[in-house]
N, C-alpha and C positions, 0 to 999 in steps of 0.2 A: 379157613383163609380164602379160598376159591370164592365161597358163597359170600365171604365179607367183600370182595374184591367187584363181584356182581353186582352188590349191592350199592357199593361207592359208583361204580358206572352207570348205573341206572340212573341216580341221584344227579350225577354230573349233564346226563344227555336231557334230563329234565330241566334242570337249569339254562341250559343252550338253548333248549328249544324254547324254553318261556323268555329267555333276553329276545332271539329271533323274532318271536311273535309279537312282542312290545313294538321293538324297533319299526317293524312291518306297519303296525296298526298306526305308529307316530307319523310315519313317511305316507300312509295312506290318508291320515288324517290332513296332512299341511298340503299334498297334491289335491284334495278335494278342497280344501280352502283355496288354494291358488285356481283352480279352475271357477271358484264360485266367482274370485274377485273377476276374473277374465270377463267371467259370463255378463257381471253387472259394469263391466268398464270402470272399473276401478283401479288408480295407480296408488300401488302402494308407497307412502313417504313415511319419514319421522319430520317432524316440527320444531322451531326455533322462536326464540321471543326477542323480539327489537327491545332493547334495554336503553333504560338514560343512565349515560355516564360521561363523566368530566373528560372534555379534553383541552390542551390547550393550544393557544394562536401555533400555526405553522409553518416554514416555508419550506417546500421542498428544495432538493438542490442533487446535483449529479457533479463528479468530476473524480477524478483518480488521485489514489493513495502514494505520496510521494515523500522519500526521505529528505528530512530537513538538510541534513549534513550529505551532501553528494558530489561526488566530482569525478569527472572525465579528465584524465589523465591523458599527457600529451607528449610525446618525445621532443626533447628541447634541442638537440642536437642530432643530425644525421649520424648513422653508423649500424653497424652489422648488431643484431642482439645475440651475445654470447652466452647469456641464461636467462630461465625464467624460473623465478623459483614460487610461484604459486600457481593455485589452479581455481577455476571459479567455484564461489561455495567459501573458499578458505577464511577464515576469521582471522586480520591483520591488526598489529598494534600501530598506533603512530610512528611513524620515522622508519617501519621494516621496509627493507629491501624487496622489490618486486619484480626487477628485472635488470640486468647491466647489457652494457652496448660496448664493443671493442676495447674490453679491460684490459690486455696486454698491451694493445697498440698507445694506448693513453697512458698507461703506466708509464711506457719508456719513453712518450714525448714530456712527461710529468719529470721524470729523472734527468732527462737531457734538460729542458729549462731549470732546473734546480741546478746542475753542473755548468749551465752558462752563467746563472747568478753568481756562483760562487767564484768564478774565474773573472767575471768582471767586478767582485767587489775587490777581489787579490788584486788586480790591476789597479783599481781606484786607490787602495790603499797606498800602493808604491808610486802610483800620482802625486797624492797628498803629500808623500815623505819628500818626494823630489822637487814640489813644489815649495815647501818650507824651507828645503836646503837650500833652495835656489834664493828666498827673501833673504834667507840671513848672510849669502855671498854677495849679494849684492849692496846690503850694507855696509859690507865692509868693502864695498866696491873691487870686489874680486870677477864677477863676471857684471856683463852689460846689461842695459834693460831689458834689452830686446832677447837675450836669453830667459832672463827671470819671466817675462811675458809668455815666452814659449812653453815652461814648464806650468805658468798657471794656465794657460790654455790646455793642455794636455791633463790638469788634475780638473779642470772642469768636464772637458769631453769624458774621461772616467767616471765621473758621477754621473751624467747624463745616462752614461753605457750602463750601469747598476740600476737606472731607474727603469730604462728600458728591459733590462733581464728582468727585474722582479715584475712587470706586468707581463712578460710571456709566462713566468713561472705563475703569476698568480692566475692567468687566464687558463693555462694547462690544468691547474688544479679543479678551476670553476668548470671545464668539459670534463673533467673526472666526475666530477660532482652530479652536473647535469647529464652522465649518461648513466645512472643510477636511479631507477624510477623508485620515488619513496612513497608510501602511504600518508596520506596527508592527516588522517585520524585514524582512531580505534575504528574499525568497521569490517565489511564482510566484501570479497573480490564481486562483483556485480557480472562483470563482461571480462574476459581476458583476448584482446585481438592479436597479440602475436606469438609468435614460436621460435627459439633457437634457430639462429640463421636467417630469420629476417631481415632485410634492408629496410631500415627507417629514414624518412623523409622528417626534418623539424617541423613540427606542428601536427603530424600524425599520430590519430589516435592508436592508445596503447590499453589501458586498463579502463574499467570504471568500478569507484568504491563508494561504497553508502554503509549509512549507519542507521539499520531498521528502530534502532531503540525510542525513537522520536520522528512519528510522521506528520505531513500536514495534508490539507485538501485545498485546493483553491477552486473555486466557483463562482459564476457569473448568475446573480441572482438578477429577476425582475424590477426594473427601477422601482416600481411601488412597494417592492421590500425595503425601502429605505427607511421608511419609519417604524420596520417592525424589527430590526435587528441591530445590535450594539454588542461589544465585546463584552465576553463575560458567560453569553448566554451558551446553555447546555446542546450539544447535536450527538444524534443518534442516526446511525447508518448500517446499511445492510453489507456483506461482502459475500459474493457468489461462493458457494462452498462452506459456509457455516452456517448452523442453524440458529446460533444466537446473533445479538446483535452488539453494534460496540459505540463507546462514546467518545465524543471529545469536546474541544472547548472553543468555541468561537472568539480569535484574537485580534483579528485585524478587520475593519470595514473601508474599502477606500474612500477618502474624503470627495472626491469627483465620482460621476458616473462614467462609463466609456463614449469615445466619440460622438456616437449617434444617439446618446441619450437613453439607450433603451436597457442597458446593465448595470450592474452595482457587484463590483470584483469584492469576494470576501476571502478569509484565510482562516482555516482551523486548524487546531494541532491535536494529535491523536497522541497518549502515552503509546508504548509498545516493549515495554521492558523487558518482556520474554520472548519477544520477536516472533509472535505467531503470525501478524500480519506481514504482507510482503510489500516492496515497494513497486507502485505499477498499474496495482490492479484495480479495477474500477468500481466504484460504490456510489450506491443511491444512500438519501438520507433526508432527516429533516432539522431545520433549526427550531426549535422549541422556545417560543416566548413567553412571558409573565404572565398567570392568572389561568382561569381555567373555568370554562361554560358547559353545561350540562347539554348533549344532545344525543339522539336516538343513534342507536351502534348495533351492529351484529358482529360473531367472529370474524375474522378479516378470511377465513378458510372457506364461508360460507357462501362468499359473494365473486364472481368474476368480472374484472373489471376492464374497461376499455378507456383509456387517459382519466377520465373524471366520472363516466357513466356508468351505469351496471343498471341491470336487469333482475326483479324478485319477483317469487310468486306468492301474492297474499291469499291468505286463505278464508273464505267468505263462505261461510254454511256448507263446506265439506266441498268446496268448488274452488279449483287454482284461479286466478287474477293475474295476468302477469303485470308489473308495475316498474317502470322505470324510474330510476333514483339517481341523484347526483351522491356523487362519494368522496369522502375526503380521505387524507393521508392517514396511513395504520397509526397508531397510537395504543402501544401494551396488548396487542393480539388483536384489537377491533379497529372497526372502520365505522366512521360518523355518515349518516345517511340522511338527506334530505329529499322528503316526500312521503316517507310515512312516520307517522307517531309510535312513539314508546308504548309497549304491551301489544302491537300487532304480532299476528302469529305468520310465520313465515314458512315454506317450504325449506327444510333442511336436506337431508339426503332425499333422493330420488329425483333430484330437480331434471337431469337428461332425460327422463322418460315423460315429464310433466310439458302440458302445452294450456296456452290459455283455456280456460273452459275445464278443464279436466277433473272428470270427480275424482274423489281422492280417498282413500283406506289409510287412515292415521294408525300407525303401528307403533307401540313404546318405541322408548330412545328420545334421540334429537340432542340438539345443543345449547337449551336452556340454561344450563349451567357453563361458566366462563372456560376457555381454553385450556386445556392440560398443559399446555406451556406457553404462557403469554411472550408473545415477541415483541419486539422494540418496531419501531417506524422502520417502513421498506422505502420510505420517499416517493412510493407510485402517487 
């Protein structure tokens, strides 16, 4: 048994020694290659090929996502807040009570107004009977005209008192109703600006309620875009924090330009049934027109853009040549280029190490294939 264990141990030692020797030789070969590249002044890079791809005419825009149904609720009557029944983020149904003011005081005032109305109605009923009896006695010449007129006057005054009491009772009910802040539609509480015990003034903001199931984007486009946009066109945009893009529809185009003649106001609708997107977020995107044209393009991840300008390193006989290009908005993960033809080889990885005139060491790989996850327009 000891002899067998010894043999196994020697075999394991040989395997480990062989593996270590192999990895050492591989590392030495790599270091030797890097030393050779450095000595020759070469920069290791991968390449990408400028492709010819279809692009739709597009108009970039920026704007904020806003809930189509949104409301800032204000106090309609002054008073002290007695209850707050919701928190920010709560989902509410139309008509749900969000807060109440002076419940006990207003309830007592309403009861008092109802009691006064009942008293006025009773007095009016008695005055009516007295007036009818006085009229009967007048016909029998049992009382004077003056006495009958007094009874009729009392009857009319009682009727007016009933109307006044009804108005007071109605106002008390309205005050009670207005002291209860209700949700105007199905949605969520975006902001709560009151606490129990707060004293509110009429017109003071108390809640903001939004329904994020349908959002809108309002944007101002350059005046020269008016010939390119019309309702029904597709909209693609990006939202910070999300890898994927989102879509919407252009629904309204203003019939007039802004007073200075520079901007055209448009409105876009965005379905959001899963409420993934939130109202108020800033977005950038594109309005896509009809038709397509073939243009040279590269994956958007391979070029840094400032405004509409970017720089590429074109490969000529193993040497990098810096090239300034005009870059269009991203569509489907690619950006169109003006300044280089399709088929041109450009530096993909290693751009930060390359300078104009650098000699290149081409290594396998690159981005000649389409991006792994095509992205929609980012509107830049």
